[in-house]
N, C-alpha and C positions, 0 to 999 in steps of 0.2 A: 504494500500499500504506499502511495506517495505521500510525502508530509512536507509541509512548508515550515521553515523556521526563520523568525524575524532575527537579524544579525545587528539591529540599529540602536544605537543608545538613545533613551527617551531624552527629549529636550523639555527643561523645566527650569525655573527661576534658581538662581544659586548652583546650578550645576557646575561641577569641577571642570569638565571639558569645555573650554570656552571662556574661562574665566580666571586664568593664571598668569599669561604671557602679557606684556604690555601692549600687543595689537589686539587682544581680545576686547569684543564687546558682549557683556553678558547677556544671556536668553532673557528677555523680559516680555511681559505680555501686559496690556491695559484694556479694561472693557471700553468698548465705544457705544454699544447699544445693549439694552437688556431685554430679554424675551418678556419678562414680566411687565414691561412697561411699553417697550417699542415694538414688540411682536416678534422680533428677531435678535439673536445673540451675535454680536460681532466683535471682534478682538483686533486690536492692533498688536503686532509682533514686531520686535526689534533684536536684532542679533547681527554678527558679522558673518561673512560669506563661509566660513568654515567650522561652524559651531557643531559640536557633537560628532558624530560619525560623518566623515568627510571625504570627498573624492579629490584628491590632488594630480595635478597633470602638468605637462611640460610647460604650458603657457605661464604657469606661476612665475616663470624666470625668463621665458621667451616670448616676447610681444607679438612675434611672427607666427607662433603656434596656434593651432585650432583651439578656439575657447570652448567652455562646456556646451554651450548650445550648438556647437558645431560638430561634436562628436557622433559619429555614426552609431546607431542604436545596436547594430549587431556586435560592437565592441563592448557592449555592457549588458546586453540582455541574454539569459539563459547560457551563460559560457560553462563549458566543461570545465570544473575546478578539481584540484587535488589538495587535501588537507595534509598539513605538514606540521607534526607536532615539535614545538620548541620550547619547553617548560622554562620560563623565566621569573624570578623572585624580583622583590622591590629594589630599586636602584641598580639592577644589573645592567650592564653593557652587553648586549650580544655580539660576539666577534665573528670574524670570518670563519674560524675553526668551528664555532657554533652551528653557523650555516650549513657547512660541510657535512658535519655529524647529523644534523636534522635530515638532510636529504638522503642519507645513505639508506639504501633499500626502498626508497620511495619510488614507485613507477609513475613518470611523468610523461603525458603523451603531447604530441606537437599543438601546440597553440592552447594548451592548459592555461587556466587562471590558477594562481597559487594562493592558498589559504594559510597563513602562518599563525599557528594556535599556541599561545603561550599560558593561557589559563588567567590572565590578568582581567578580563573582560567578563568573568563569569561571578554569578552569585551576587550580583548587584553591589559589587565592592565599591562603587562611586558613591553610593548611600552611606555605607559603612564609615569611610575615611574620609569624605569630602575632598577638599582641595588636594590632600595628599595622593589621591587617585591620579591626579595628573602629575603633581611635582615628585613623586617617588617611583613612579612607573619605570619599569625597564625601558630601555632603548636600543637602536641599532647603531652601532659603530660604522665608520666610513668603511671599513674593511668587510663588515658584515654586508652592506649595501652592494660593495663592489662584487663580492662572491655571489651574491643573490643575482645581480644582473647578469654575471657570467652564465649562471645555470639558465636563467629565463631565456637569454638570447640564443642559447644552444638549443632550446626547444622551441623557439619562435614564440615565447610568450610575452605579453605585454600589459599584465593585469595582476597585481598582487595586493592582498588586503591583510591586516593583522588586527589583534584585539588590543594591541598597546595603543594607548591614546595618541601619543606623538612619536614619530619615527626618530626624532633627535631628541637629545636630553637637555639642551640649553644649560649645561652644567659650568659652562666657562663666565659668561656673562649674564643671561638672563635670569637664571634661577638664583645666583647669590645676590645679584643687584636689584631684583625685582620680584620674581617668583616666590623667593622664600620669605618675603615680609609678610605680616599679618595683613588681613583683607583690608583694613581700615587705612593701610599705609601704600597701598597700590591702587588708587583710584583708577577705574579702568577707563579705557579710550571711549570719548575724545576728551578726556581730562587734559589740562595743562601739563600734570607729571607724566602722564603716559606719551604725550606729545614731544616732551623734552626729552624722555628716555630714548624714543624712537629716532629724533634727531641727531642723536650721537651713535646710534646702533647701526652701523655701516654694513655694507655687504659682506665684508671681509669678516666681521664679527659674527655676522648671522651664519654664515658657512662655517666658521669654527664651532659655533653653537650647536648647528643643526646640519652637519655633514651629511649624513644619509640621505636626506631629501634631495641636496643639491647632487649626488650621484644619481638618483633615480630620475629626477628631472632631466638631467644632462643626457641620460640613456633612454630618454622618452619613453618611459615606463610609467603607466598610471598605477596609482598605488591610494590605498584606502587605510585610514587611521581610525582608531576608536571604535572598531567593531566590537560587539559584546555577544554572550551567550553562545560562543563557539562550542562550548562543551555540550551542548544539546545536539550536536551533529555526530551521528553514530557510525556513519560510513566514511570510508576514505574518499569517496568521491561524490560530489554533488553538483547540481547545477545552480551557477550563481548568478544573480542579477543586481545591478547597480541602478538605482534611480536618483541622479542628481537634481537638485532644484534647479529649473531650466531658466537662469537669469542670463538675459543678453549680455554678452561680452564677459561674464565672470571667468576667472582664471582657475577657479576651485570652486567646490559648493558643498554644502551640506547635503547628505544624501541618506536614502533609505537602501538597505542591503537585505537581500533574503537568499535564502538557499532552498532548493528542492532536493529532498531525498528521493530516489526512486527504487 
């Protein structure tokens, strides 16, 4: 019997994914009309383009690359995908050797999408530990991303997703200088404080903080962050569908991700 599995982090106020780094705009809602008085319930939603589970693409760094609304549907819908187990605990930096070990014995077929399952996104951990879900999450080193790209290119693969909220760790600049502060000391964008921080946060600093996204973008690999509930997948192969918010011109977008077990 077929089974659909939702792999998407729920969006809610004060959620830790989208509320840690200086460029984040926390997910917020405000009632516009009420059904009890106006007859219909309408809500204003405010967030930044990559809140929660997100699809990231080469256009993040390359202005000439296709934007989200230009991605062919066949690259995102009902993709054959293989699940690769890569257990990782808090604050762990996944190495190139970890990637090699994780893929040992895994049968990858041509054009497969890859699902890297660490366990970090299971059991609603984001509710239990709040902002530390993002701040202490495991992350991928530059070498891990390079090894992953090598494996993917060998199998003509262009899509990978993980249950780690951020591919890079931001450990050199963003976390110690911004993300590690208590919430009341990191007033989110578009605050003056956030704008001042980003005004000195150069490309070089960003690539040192988040080297693995730079590797994936440069290799033209589409990648998903902050998937959840991967532990609910019981088979080694699924059909994966990614549904990004179709915003004209967006270079990355929050998305829904679902898996179909057949």
